C-alpha positions as CSV (number, residue, x, y, z in Angstrom):
1,M,-6.9,12.2,13.4
2,D,-8.1,10.4,16.5
3,K,-5.6,7.9,18.0
4,C,-5.6,4.6,16.2
5,E,-3.6,1.3,16.4
6,V,-1.8,0.0,13.3
7,L,-0.9,-3.7,13.2
8,P,0.5,-6.2,10.7
9,L,-2.1,-8.1,8.7
10,T,-1.7,-11.7,10.0
11,P,-4.0,-14.7,9.5
12,A,-5.7,-13.9,12.8
13,R,-6.7,-10.5,11.4
14,W,-8.0,-11.7,8.1
15,N,-11.7,-11.3,9.1
16,D,-10.9,-7.6,9.9
17,L,-9.5,-7.1,6.4
18,E,-12.6,-8.7,4.9
19,T,-14.7,-6.3,7.0
20,L,-12.7,-3.3,5.8
21,F,-12.5,-4.4,2.1
22,G,-16.2,-5.5,2.0
23,P,-17.6,-7.9,-0.6
24,N,-15.9,-6.1,-3.5
25,G,-12.4,-6.7,-2.2
26,A,-11.6,-3.0,-1.6
27,Y,-12.1,-1.8,-5.2
28,S,-13.5,-3.9,-8.0
29,G,-12.3,-7.3,-6.8
30,C,-8.7,-6.2,-6.4
31,W,-8.0,-7.6,-3.0
32,C,-4.7,-5.7,-3.2
33,M,-3.3,-8.2,-5.8
34,W,-2.7,-5.6,-8.5
35,P,1.0,-4.9,-7.5
36,Y,1.7,-8.7,-7.6
37,Q,0.2,-9.6,-11.0
38,T,0.5,-8.8,-14.7
39,G,-2.4,-7.0,-16.3
40,A,-3.6,-10.3,-17.8
41,E,-3.4,-12.2,-14.5
42,F,-5.2,-9.4,-12.7
43,A,-8.0,-9.3,-15.3
44,R,-8.3,-13.1,-15.2
45,N,-8.3,-13.3,-11.4
46,H,-10.3,-10.3,-10.3
47,G,-12.8,-11.1,-7.5
48,S,-12.7,-14.5,-5.6
49,R,-9.5,-15.7,-7.2
50,N,-7.7,-12.5,-6.1
51,R,-9.2,-13.0,-2.6
52,E,-7.9,-16.5,-2.4
53,A,-4.4,-15.5,-3.7
54,F,-4.2,-12.6,-1.2
55,Q,-5.3,-14.8,1.7
56,Q,-2.4,-17.2,0.7
57,L,0.0,-14.3,0.9
58,V,-1.3,-13.4,4.3
59,E,-0.7,-17.0,5.4
60,R,3.0,-16.7,4.5
61,T,3.9,-13.2,5.7
62,P,2.2,-9.9,6.6
63,P,1.8,-8.1,3.2
64,G,0.8,-4.8,5.0
65,L,-0.8,-3.1,7.9
66,L,-4.3,-2.6,9.2
67,A,-5.4,0.5,11.1
68,Y,-8.0,0.3,13.8
69,A,-10.2,2.9,15.5
70,G,-11.1,1.0,18.6
71,D,-12.0,-2.5,17.4
72,E,-13.1,-1.3,13.9
73,P,-10.7,-1.8,11.0
74,V,-10.5,1.6,9.2
75,G,-7.4,1.6,7.0
76,W,-5.0,-0.6,5.0
77,V,-1.5,0.0,3.6
78,A,0.4,-2.6,1.5
79,V,4.1,-2.5,2.3
80,G,6.8,-5.0,1.7
81,P,10.1,-5.7,0.0
82,R,10.1,-4.2,-3.5
83,H,11.3,-7.4,-5.2
84,G,8.0,-9.0,-4.2
85,Y,5.9,-6.7,-6.3
86,G,6.2,-7.9,-9.8
87,R,4.3,-5.0,-11.4
88,V,6.5,-2.5,-9.6
89,I,9.8,-4.1,-10.7
90,R,8.6,-4.3,-14.3
91,S,7.5,-0.7,-14.3
92,P,9.4,1.8,-16.4
93,L,8.6,4.4,-13.7
94,V,10.9,2.8,-11.1
95,R,14.5,3.6,-11.0
96,R,16.5,0.5,-10.6
97,T,18.8,0.2,-7.6
98,E,20.8,-2.9,-6.7
99,G,22.2,-4.0,-3.4
100,D,20.0,-2.1,-1.0
101,Q,17.1,-3.3,1.0
102,V,14.3,-1.4,-0.7
103,W,10.7,-1.7,0.6
104,S,7.7,-0.3,-1.3
105,I,4.5,1.3,-0.1
106,V,2.1,0.4,-3.0
107,C,-1.5,0.6,-1.9
108,F,-3.9,2.2,0.5
109,Y,-7.6,1.6,1.3
110,I,-9.3,3.8,3.8
111,R,-12.9,3.4,5.0
112,R,-15.0,6.1,3.5
113,S,-15.8,7.6,7.0
114,Q,-12.0,8.0,7.7
115,R,-11.0,9.6,4.4
116,S,-9.6,13.2,4.4
117,K,-9.0,13.0,8.1
118,G,-5.2,12.1,8.1
119,M,-5.5,8.3,8.1
120,G,-3.3,8.2,5.0
121,Q,-0.5,10.0,6.9
122,V,-0.9,7.7,9.8
123,L,-0.6,4.7,7.5
124,V,2.5,6.1,5.7
125,E,4.3,6.7,9.0
126,A,3.3,3.2,10.3
127,A,4.6,1.6,7.0
128,V,7.9,3.4,7.4
129,D,8.3,2.2,11.0
130,H,7.3,-1.3,10.0
131,S,9.8,-1.3,7.1
132,R,12.6,0.0,9.4
133,S,11.8,-2.7,12.0
134,C,12.0,-5.4,9.3
135,G,15.5,-4.2,8.2
136,A,14.7,-2.0,5.2
137,A,17.4,0.5,4.3
138,T,15.1,2.5,2.0
139,V,11.3,2.9,1.5
140,E,9.9,3.8,-1.9
141,A,6.4,5.0,-3.0
142,Y,4.8,5.8,-6.3
143,P,2.0,8.3,-5.4
144,L,-0.2,10.5,-7.5
145,D,0.8,14.1,-8.0
146,R,-2.4,15.9,-9.2
147,T,-4.2,18.9,-7.9
148,R,-7.5,17.0,-7.6
149,V,-7.7,13.3,-6.9
150,R,-10.8,11.2,-6.7
151,S,-10.8,8.8,-3.7
152,S,-11.0,5.8,-6.1
153,D,-7.8,6.9,-7.7
154,A,-5.9,7.6,-4.5
155,W,-4.9,4.0,-3.8
156,P,-1.2,4.7,-4.4
157,G,-1.4,7.7,-2.0
158,V,-0.7,11.3,-2.8
159,V,2.6,13.2,-2.9
160,S,1.8,15.4,0.2
161,M,1.5,12.3,2.4
162,F,5.0,11.2,1.5
163,R,6.6,14.6,1.6
164,N,5.1,15.1,5.1
165,A,6.9,11.9,6.2
166,G,10.3,13.0,4.8
167,F,10.3,11.3,1.4
168,T,11.9,13.1,-1.6
169,E,11.3,12.7,-5.3
170,V,14.0,10.7,-7.0
171,A,12.5,10.1,-10.4
172,R,9.5,11.1,-12.6
173,A,9.0,9.1,-15.8
174,S,5.3,10.2,-15.8
175,P,4.0,13.7,-15.1
176,A,1.6,12.5,-12.4
177,R,3.6,9.6,-10.9
178,P,6.9,10.4,-9.2
179,V,9.0,7.9,-7.4
180,M,9.6,9.0,-3.9
181,R,12.2,7.6,-1.5
182,L,13.1,7.8,2.2
183,T,16.5,6.5,3.4
184,L,16.2,5.0,6.8
């Protein structure tokens, strides 16, 4: 992987996110709102409503990190306090822990030309560093654990990326979706 810079998504970088995500909002009008919404909300808001909702999140606080190769945005990772992700905290896959500052890595989007080149690993490591700098005690992820993964299905990341960054599996309520944690 060539050297890249990874920075928080701020309002000043919104146009870069739009460039990366394209007119479809990364995948099928998601605009990275899936972890925040119920299934019904997501279906109702897909497309421009999700775009507007996500832009409002960006106005309040950086909801993740953008990776750049030179001036070109090439990757995205959503990372933040777990309690902010409604779909995550309602999920039966997530082991409940109270009293600790848990952050979650919930979504990736990588420009097609950068896939399978280590960008996911770069983003995981940047998300861990960002979480630590924001006071997180623990970082959690919910990646896929399959032999073959289509790029359109890899938005939560894959197990190997997290293992390589020192995460360990702490729960598995689904055969293909472990909960992985890293204590900081």
